[in-house]
C-alpha positions in Angstrom: -215.6 -136.8 -219.9 -214.5 -133.9 -222.1 -212.9 -131.6 -219.5 -210.7 -128.6 -219.7 -208.5 -127.6 -216.7 -208.1 -124.0 -215.8 -206.8 -121.5 -213.3 -208.5 -118.4 -212.1 -206.9 -115.0 -212.4 -207.1 -115.1 -208.6 -204.6 -118.0 -208.5 -201.9 -115.4 -209.3 -203.1 -111.8 -208.8 -205.6 -109.6 -207.0 -209.1 -109.4 -208.6 -208.5 -105.8 -209.7 -207.4 -106.0 -213.3 -204.5 -104.2 -214.8 -202.5 -105.0 -218.0 -199.2 -105.9 -216.4 -200.8 -108.2 -213.8 -203.1 -109.8 -216.4 -200.1 -110.6 -218.7 -198.3 -112.2 -215.7 -201.3 -114.3 -214.8 -201.7 -115.5 -218.4 -198.1 -116.4 -218.7 -198.0 -118.2 -215.3 -201.2 -120.2 -216.2 -199.8 -121.3 -219.5 -196.4 -122.2 -218.1 -198.0 -124.3 -215.4 -199.7 -126.5 -218.0 -203.4 -125.4 -217.8 -205.7 -125.5 -220.7 -207.3 -122.1 -219.9 -207.5 -119.1 -217.7 -210.6 -117.7 -216.1 -210.6 -113.9 -216.3 -212.6 -112.2 -213.6 -213.9 -109.1 -215.4 -213.7 -105.9 -213.4 -217.0 -104.2 -212.8 -215.6 -101.1 -214.6 -215.0 -103.3 -217.7 -211.7 -101.5 -218.1 -209.8 -104.3 -219.8 -208.0 -104.1 -223.1 -209.5 -107.2 -224.7 -207.5 -106.9 -227.9 -204.3 -107.0 -225.9 -205.5 -109.9 -223.8 -206.5 -111.9 -226.9 -203.0 -111.5 -228.3 -201.4 -112.6 -225.1 -203.7 -115.7 -225.0 -202.7 -116.5 -228.5 -199.0 -116.1 -227.8 -199.3 -118.5 -224.9 -201.6 -121.0 -226.6 -204.1 -120.6 -223.8 -207.9 -120.9 -223.8 -210.1 -118.5 -221.9 -213.4 -118.2 -220.0 -214.7 -115.1 -218.3 -216.6 -114.4 -215.1 -218.3 -111.5 -213.4 -219.4 -111.0 -209.8 -222.1 -108.4 -209.5 -221.3 -105.5 -207.3 -223.7 -104.0 -204.8 -225.0 -101.3 -207.2 -226.0 -104.1 -209.6 -227.9 -106.3 -207.2 -230.6 -107.5 -209.5 -233.5 -107.4 -207.0 -232.7 -103.8 -206.2 -231.1 -102.4 -209.3 -232.3 -104.5 -212.3 -231.5 -101.9 -215.0 -227.9 -101.5 -213.7 -227.5 -105.3 -213.5 -228.8 -105.9 -217.0 -226.5 -103.2 -218.5 -223.4 -104.5 -216.7 -224.0 -108.2 -217.6 -224.5 -107.2 -221.2 -221.2 -105.2 -221.2 -219.6 -108.3 -219.7 -221.0 -110.5 -222.5 -219.5 -108.2 -225.1 -216.1 -108.2 -223.3 -216.3 -112.0 -223.1 -216.8 -112.2 -226.9 -213.9 -109.8 -227.4 -211.5 -112.0 -225.5 -212.4 -115.0 -227.7 -214.2 -116.8 -224.9 -217.7 -118.4 -225.3 -218.5 -118.7 -221.6 -219.3 -116.1 -218.9 -219.8 -117.4 -215.4 -219.9 -116.0 -211.9 -222.2 -114.6 -209.3 -224.9 -113.2 -211.6 -227.9 -113.5 -209.3 -227.1 -110.7 -206.9 -224.4 -108.5 -205.4 -222.0 -110.3 -203.1 -222.6 -109.2 -199.5 -226.0 -107.6 -200.3 -228.9 -108.6 -198.1 -232.5 -107.7 -197.7 -232.9 -109.2 -194.3 -235.4 -111.7 -195.6 -235.5 -114.8 -197.9 -235.8 -114.2 -201.6 -239.4 -113.1 -202.5 -241.5 -114.1 -205.5 -241.3 -110.6 -206.7 -237.5 -110.6 -206.6 -237.5 -114.0 -208.4 -239.6 -112.5 -211.2 -237.2 -109.6 -211.5 -234.2 -111.9 -211.7 -236.0 -114.1 -214.3 -236.7 -111.1 -216.4 -233.1 -109.8 -216.4 -231.7 -113.3 -217.0 -234.0 -113.8 -220.0 -232.8 -110.5 -221.5 -229.1 -111.1 -221.0 -229.5 -114.7 -222.3 -230.8 -113.4 -225.6 -227.9 -111.0 -225.9 -225.5 -113.8 -225.1 -227.1 -116.1 -227.6 -226.7 -113.6 -230.4 -222.9 -113.6 -229.7 -222.5 -117.3 -229.2 -222.0 -117.0 -225.4 -223.2 -119.4 -222.7 -223.8 -118.0 -219.2 -223.1 -119.9 -216.0 -224.7 -118.8 -212.7 -222.8 -119.5 -209.5 -224.7 -120.1 -206.2 -222.7 -118.9 -203.2 -223.0 -119.4 -199.5 -225.5 -117.8 -197.1 -222.9 -115.5 -195.6 -222.3 -113.8 -198.9 -225.8 -113.9 -200.5 -229.5 -114.6 -199.8 -230.4 -115.0 -203.4 -229.0 -118.3 -204.7 -227.2 -120.6 -202.2 -227.7 -124.0 -203.8 -227.6 -125.6 -207.2 -231.4 -126.1 -207.0 -232.0 -122.4 -206.4 -230.2 -121.6 -209.7 -231.7 -124.5 -211.7 -235.3 -123.6 -210.7 -234.8 -120.0 -211.9 -233.1 -121.0 -215.1 -236.0 -123.3 -215.9 -238.4 -120.5 -215.5 -236.6 -118.4 -218.1 -236.8 -121.1 -220.7 -233.4 -120.1 -222.1 -231.2 -122.9 -223.3 -227.9 -121.0 -223.0 -228.2 -120.5 -219.2 -226.2 -123.0 -217.2 -225.1 -123.8 -213.7 -221.7 -122.8 -212.4 -220.8 -124.6 -209.1 -218.0 -124.0 -206.6 -216.8 -126.7 -204.2 -216.2 -124.1 -201.4 -219.8 -123.0 -201.4 -221.1 -126.6 -202.0 -219.2 -127.7 -198.9 -221.3 -125.2 -196.8 -224.7 -125.4 -198.5 -225.2 -128.7 -200.2 -226.2 -132.0 -198.5 -223.4 -133.8 -200.5 -221.3 -133.4 -203.6 -223.0 -136.0 -205.6 -226.7 -135.1 -205.9 -226.5 -131.5 -207.1 -224.1 -132.5 -209.9 -226.3 -135.4 -211.0 -229.5 -133.3 -210.7 -227.9 -130.6 -212.9 -226.7 -133.1 -215.6 -225.8 -131.3 -218.8 -226.8 -128.0 -217.2 -223.5 -128.0 -215.3 -220.8 -126.4 -217.5 -218.3 -124.8 -215.1 -216.9 -125.8 -211.7 -214.6 -123.9 -209.4 -212.3 -126.3 -207.6 -211.0 -125.4 -204.2 -210.7 -127.0 -200.7 -213.0 -126.2 -197.7 -210.3 -123.7 -196.5 -209.6 -122.4 -200.1 -206.3 -124.2 -200.0 -204.8 -127.4 -201.6 -207.4 -129.9 -202.8 -207.1 -133.0 -200.6 -206.0 -131.1 -197.5 -209.5 -130.3 -196.2 -213.0 -131.7 -195.9 -214.3 -131.7 -199.4 -215.5 -135.2 -200.5 -213.6 -135.4 -203.8 -214.5 -139.0 -204.4 -218.2 -138.1 -204.4 -217.6 -135.2 -206.7 -215.6 -137.0 -209.3 -217.8 -140.0 -209.3 -220.8 -137.7 -210.0 -218.9 -135.9 -212.8 -218.3 -139.3 -214.3 -221.9 -140.3 -213.9 -223.1 -137.3 -216.0 -220.2 -137.6 -218.4 -219.3 -134.0 -217.5 -218.3 -131.7 -220.4 -217.0 -128.4 -219.3 -214.3 -126.6 -217.3 -212.8 -127.4 -213.9 -211.1 -124.2 -212.8 -209.0 -123.7 -209.7 -210.2 -120.9 -207.5 -208.0 -121.3 -204.4 -206.0 -118.5 -202.9 -202.6 -118.0 -201.4 -201.6 -115.4 -198.8 -198.3 -115.1 -200.6 -200.0 -112.9 -203.2 -199.7 -109.3 -201.9 -203.0 -107.9 -200.9 -204.9 -111.2 -201.3 -205.6 -111.7 -197.6 -207.8 -108.6 -197.3 -209.3 -109.0 -200.8 -210.8 -112.4 -200.1 -210.8 -112.5 -196.3 -208.0 -115.0 -196.2 -207.0 -114.2 -192.7 -204.8 -117.3 -192.0 -201.4 -117.6 -193.6 -201.4 -120.2 -196.4 -199.1 -123.2 -196.1 -198.4 -123.0 -199.9 -197.3 -120.1 -202.1 -199.2 -119.3 -205.2 -197.1 -121.4 -207.6 -197.0 -124.5 -205.2 -200.8 -124.2 -204.8 -201.4 -124.0 -208.6 -199.1 -126.8 -209.6 -200.1 -129.1 -206.7 -203.8 -128.5 -207.5 -203.3 -129.2 -211.2 -201.6 -132.5 -210.4 -204.5 -133.4 -208.0 -207.0 -132.7 -210.8 -205.1 -134.7 -213.4 -204.7 -137.7 -211.0 -208.4 -137.6 -209.9 -209.6 -137.5 -213.5 -207.5 -140.5 -214.4 -208.6 -142.4 -211.2 -212.3 -141.8 -211.6 -212.5 -141.9 -215.4 
């Protein structure tokens, strides 16, 4: 397997970007020994990518980007807004030096219609994805789409939901981005979705069932890593677990219980877990 290990911006700071906090997150990620940082782009797109690129270079750190669509860019309701925002994110991704943009790019988090996804809504999503895929291809960017659980979206909850829509676009640079937290709620197991995706899986958020330290919850890590070995996974494994020790994080991500680990303990412990698991199952 050709795997890069990363930490999300959320491992260290709140999702709202500012230059000082971003520099701190980049330095902490590099010092911890990760290969890359995943930068969650703000919907405002207010981020100095030239400055970020310099900081990444200074810290010898790779980068991937992500975007979670806000309510006013829910594709099924606001396709033009969504398309414009995703294309802006693609340009920002290129400016950071990254070649991957992942995240919740099927609908706004927390937006519901009150019904299952309709065929008309699917057609709208396919149209927007096709357009943004062409923009991304022209800039050398791959896009990964992340299914999330039923309590946060009605659009794409499973790997199969995303893969079916990607197939209908016919675009080769659209990929699957999985998250073990959401998989633990929505998938039957951790093996089948990964094997079914095969080379369409490019990016994986690693976190426990309680968003804490891997190995201290109910995620079946053996199933997951054996599946990654089976498909000879080539892509990013990125921590997206949260610590209540980060000021403001509890309300930002609904982390109502106090974390047993501070941010640094959680990042370092999780990295060791990943490294050990890759050795064990490779």
